[in-house]
C-alpha positions as CSV (number, residue, x, y, z in Angstrom):
1,M,6.0,31.4,-8.7
2,K,6.1,30.2,-12.2
3,I,4.7,27.6,-14.1
4,N,6.1,26.8,-17.7
5,N,8.4,30.0,-16.8
6,I,4.6,32.2,-17.0
7,D,4.7,34.1,-13.9
8,I,1.8,33.8,-11.8
9,Q,1.9,37.7,-11.9
10,T,0.0,37.8,-15.3
11,L,-3.5,36.2,-13.3
12,N,-2.8,38.7,-10.8
13,A,-2.3,35.3,-8.0
14,Q,-0.5,35.1,-5.4
15,L,1.1,32.1,-3.3
16,I,-0.4,31.6,-0.5
17,E,1.3,30.9,2.8
18,G,1.8,27.2,3.2
19,S,2.1,26.0,-0.4
20,L,6.1,25.6,0.4
21,A,5.3,23.9,3.4
22,S,3.4,21.1,1.3
23,L,6.1,21.3,-1.5
24,L,9.1,20.9,0.4
25,S,7.4,18.0,2.9
26,Y,9.6,15.0,2.5
27,P,7.8,12.2,0.4
28,A,7.5,8.8,2.7
29,L,9.2,5.2,1.8
30,K,7.6,3.1,-0.5
31,T,7.3,0.3,2.6
32,P,10.0,-2.7,1.5
33,N,9.1,-6.4,2.2
34,K,9.9,-7.7,5.7
35,N,9.6,-10.6,7.5
36,D,8.0,-10.2,11.8
37,W,9.6,-13.4,13.8
38,A,7.7,-13.6,16.7
39,E,10.9,-15.0,18.4
40,E,12.9,-11.7,17.6
41,S,12.5,-7.7,18.5
42,G,11.7,-5.8,15.9
43,T,11.4,-6.9,12.0
44,E,13.5,-7.7,9.4
45,Y,13.5,-5.9,6.3
46,D,14.9,-6.3,2.7
47,L,16.9,-3.1,2.9
48,A,19.0,-3.6,-0.2
49,T,17.5,-0.3,-1.9
50,Q,15.1,2.1,-0.3
51,K,12.3,3.7,-2.6
52,L,10.5,6.8,-2.8
53,S,6.9,6.6,-3.1
54,A,5.7,10.3,-5.2
55,K,4.4,13.1,-2.6
56,E,1.6,14.8,-3.7
57,I,2.0,18.4,-3.3
58,T,-1.4,20.8,-2.5
59,L,-0.2,25.0,-3.2
60,Q,-2.9,27.6,-3.2
61,L,-3.5,30.4,-5.3
62,L,-5.5,33.7,-4.0
63,L,-6.7,35.3,-7.6
64,P,-9.5,36.7,-9.0
65,E,-12.1,34.7,-10.3
66,S,-12.4,36.5,-13.7
67,K,-8.7,34.8,-14.3
68,Y,-9.6,31.2,-12.6
69,S,-10.3,29.9,-16.4
70,Q,-7.0,31.3,-17.6
71,L,-5.3,29.2,-14.7
72,V,-7.2,26.2,-15.7
73,T,-6.3,27.0,-19.6
74,L,-2.8,27.2,-18.0
75,L,-2.0,24.1,-15.9
76,S,-3.7,21.7,-18.8
77,A,-1.2,22.3,-21.7
78,S,0.6,19.4,-20.4
79,V,0.4,16.4,-17.9
80,Y,3.7,17.4,-16.0
81,A,4.6,21.3,-15.6
82,D,7.9,23.1,-14.6
83,Y,7.8,25.1,-11.3
84,T,9.4,27.7,-10.1
85,F,9.4,29.5,-6.6
86,K,11.8,32.6,-6.7
87,Q,11.6,32.7,-2.9
88,I,14.3,29.4,-3.0
89,Q,15.6,29.6,-6.4
90,R,14.4,25.9,-6.9
91,T,12.3,24.6,-10.3
92,Y,10.2,21.6,-9.7
93,K,8.6,19.0,-12.2
94,L,5.5,17.9,-11.2
95,R,2.3,16.2,-12.4
96,L,-1.4,18.0,-12.3
97,V,-3.7,15.8,-9.9
98,G,-6.9,18.3,-9.8
99,L,-7.9,22.2,-9.2
100,N,-10.6,23.5,-7.0
101,K,-11.9,26.1,-6.3
102,V,-12.6,27.6,-3.7
103,Q,-14.9,30.8,-3.1
104,N,-13.0,33.7,-1.4
105,N,-14.6,37.5,0.2
106,G,-15.5,39.5,-2.9
107,N,-14.5,38.8,-6.7
108,Y,-11.4,36.3,-5.6
109,I,-11.0,33.0,-4.9
110,V,-8.5,30.0,-3.6
111,A,-7.2,27.9,-5.8
112,D,-6.6,24.2,-4.9
113,I,-3.4,22.9,-7.0
114,R,-2.6,18.8,-6.2
115,L,-0.1,18.0,-7.7
116,S,2.6,14.9,-7.9
117,D,6.2,15.2,-7.3
118,D,6.7,11.5,-9.3
119,S,10.3,11.3,-9.3
120,P,11.7,12.6,-5.8
121,L,15.3,13.1,-5.6
122,Q,15.8,12.9,-9.1
123,G,18.6,14.9,-10.6
124,Y,19.5,15.7,-6.9
125,T,23.3,16.0,-6.8
126,Y,24.4,15.0,-3.2
127,Q,26.4,17.7,-1.7
128,A,28.2,16.1,2.0
129,P,26.5,19.2,4.7
130,L,29.0,20.9,7.2
131,L,26.5,23.1,9.0
132,T,26.0,24.3,12.6
133,A,22.7,24.0,14.8
134,Y,22.0,23.9,18.6
135,N,23.9,19.8,19.7
136,V,21.8,17.4,21.3
137,E,23.9,15.1,20.3
138,T,22.1,12.6,18.3
139,Y,23.5,10.8,16.1
140,I,22.6,8.9,12.4
141,D,25.2,6.7,11.1
142,S,27.5,8.5,13.3
143,K,27.1,11.9,11.9
144,N,25.8,14.4,14.1
145,L,21.9,15.6,13.3
146,S,23.8,19.4,13.8
147,Q,26.1,19.1,10.8
148,Y,23.1,18.7,8.6
149,G,21.4,21.5,10.1
150,I,18.8,20.1,12.5
151,T,18.6,20.2,16.1
152,L,15.7,18.3,17.5
153,L,12.9,20.1,19.8
154,E,11.6,18.5,23.4
155,G,9.7,15.9,22.5
156,S,12.0,13.4,20.8
157,Q,14.1,12.3,23.4
158,Q,10.9,10.4,24.8
159,E,10.1,9.3,21.0
160,I,13.6,7.5,20.7
161,I,13.7,5.9,24.2
162,A,10.5,4.5,24.3
163,A,10.5,0.6,24.5
164,G,7.2,0.1,22.5
165,N,4.3,-2.9,23.0
166,A,5.3,-6.3,23.5
167,K,4.7,-8.8,20.9
168,V,2.0,-11.2,21.6
169,P,3.3,-14.8,22.3
170,F,1.6,-18.4,21.7
171,T,-1.3,-18.3,23.5
172,A,-4.2,-20.5,24.1
173,Q,-7.9,-20.3,25.0
174,N,-11.1,-22.3,25.6
175,S,-15.0,-21.9,26.9
176,T,-14.2,-23.8,29.3
177,M,-11.8,-21.7,31.2
178,S,-11.4,-18.1,32.2
179,G,-9.5,-16.0,30.5
180,L,-6.0,-17.3,28.5
181,I,-3.0,-19.1,28.8
182,A,0.5,-17.8,27.2
183,A,3.7,-19.5,26.3
184,S,6.4,-18.2,29.2
185,T,8.9,-17.0,27.0
186,P,11.3,-14.3,26.6
187,V,9.7,-10.8,25.7
188,H,10.1,-9.2,22.2
189,F,9.2,-5.9,21.5
190,Q,7.3,-5.1,18.1
191,E,8.8,-2.5,15.6
192,R,7.4,1.1,16.6
193,V,7.6,4.4,15.0
194,A,8.9,7.5,16.7
195,T,8.7,10.8,15.3
196,L,11.9,13.3,15.8
197,K,10.2,16.9,15.9
198,C,12.9,18.9,14.5
199,F,13.9,22.6,13.6
200,M,16.0,24.4,11.3
201,R,16.8,27.7,11.3
202,L,19.1,29.1,8.1
203,P,20.4,30.9,5.5
204,I,18.0,29.7,2.4
205,V,21.1,27.8,0.6
206,D,22.0,26.6,3.5
207,F,18.7,24.8,4.5
208,L,18.1,23.5,1.1
209,K,21.7,22.3,1.2
210,G,21.4,19.9,4.5
211,Y,18.0,19.4,4.3
212,Y,18.0,17.3,1.2
213,A,21.2,15.7,2.2
214,F,19.5,14.4,5.5
215,L,16.7,12.8,3.6
216,Y,19.5,11.5,0.7
217,D,21.4,9.6,3.5
218,L,18.7,8.3,5.1
219,V,17.6,6.2,2.2
220,Q,20.8,4.8,1.5
221,P,20.6,1.0,1.6
222,N,20.7,-1.0,4.5
223,A,19.1,0.6,8.0
224,R,20.0,3.5,9.7
225,T,22.0,3.4,13.5
226,L,20.7,6.6,15.2
227,K,22.5,7.1,18.8
228,Y,21.4,8.9,21.4
229,N,22.5,9.2,25.1
230,E,25.5,6.5,24.5
231,K,22.2,4.0,23.5
232,E,22.2,2.7,19.4
233,Y,18.9,2.1,17.5
234,T,18.8,0.3,14.3
235,C,15.8,1.9,12.3
236,I,14.5,2.9,8.8
237,Y,13.0,6.2,7.7
238,K,9.5,6.4,7.4
239,D,7.9,9.6,6.3
240,S,8.3,12.8,7.3
241,K,6.4,16.7,7.5
242,I,6.9,20.3,7.5
243,T,4.1,21.6,10.4
244,E,5.1,25.3,10.4
245,L,7.8,26.7,7.9
246,Y,9.0,30.7,7.3
247,I,11.0,32.6,5.0
248,D,12.2,35.5,6.2
249,N,14.1,37.5,3.8
250,S,17.4,34.8,3.3
251,L,16.5,32.8,5.9
252,I,14.3,29.8,6.6
253,W,12.8,28.9,9.8
254,S,11.1,25.6,9.5
255,K,10.0,22.7,11.8
256,F,9.3,18.7,10.9
257,D,7.8,15.8,12.2
258,L,10.7,13.2,11.5
259,Q,9.0,9.2,11.5
260,L,11.3,6.9,12.3
261,T,11.0,3.0,12.6
262,I,12.6,1.0,15.2
263,I,13.5,-2.0,14.3
């Protein structure tokens, strides 16, 4: 890794496994304006535009304690710095949020560098993905997830088809009665969050192409249509986190939890 084109090897430092998962995890969506009508299932959102939140990232470096002051000097030179990751051939402009030092064995320490990606997808150029993966016949806006190189793992299907919780109808109660009385009306369901367990195993270039194209498509104006088992669900993107990520030569192997709000 390089910070403003200075290789961390000059500090005898190395990036700890797990840091790239934090770097590559999607940012959350800023919550759009919404109305929750009691007489309708789900929630009505203003989806003319959808905006991503800034994303906090934690990079961990293992380095000699004697080099820690040099790291502080390097990181504090400017609010923003360019972080280049050779393994994935990508550079990100990130803002320093904080720096913590954790004592390790011997004369080495672990430095937790907390950063913020303040402008997610800025400068991103969309490339339509035409990738392949094990096909579970799940679609978003008529596009098979396998085209992004994504397949779904066990448990995702149950998350999609669950009905969720009912909205509370109008109720009445007082101190002279036991229990309460609820209005006898049709049942309407609350919005709910479905967590899809996604898996990708692709060459690094293809992984990044499919992975970022998927996020770009998820946050386009208006709601998304999720289709599974011939049934359609109206949804919007909520959040995501990479739970496992490994790089083996030119391949990336990744699992991530994708949260969709079914509206």
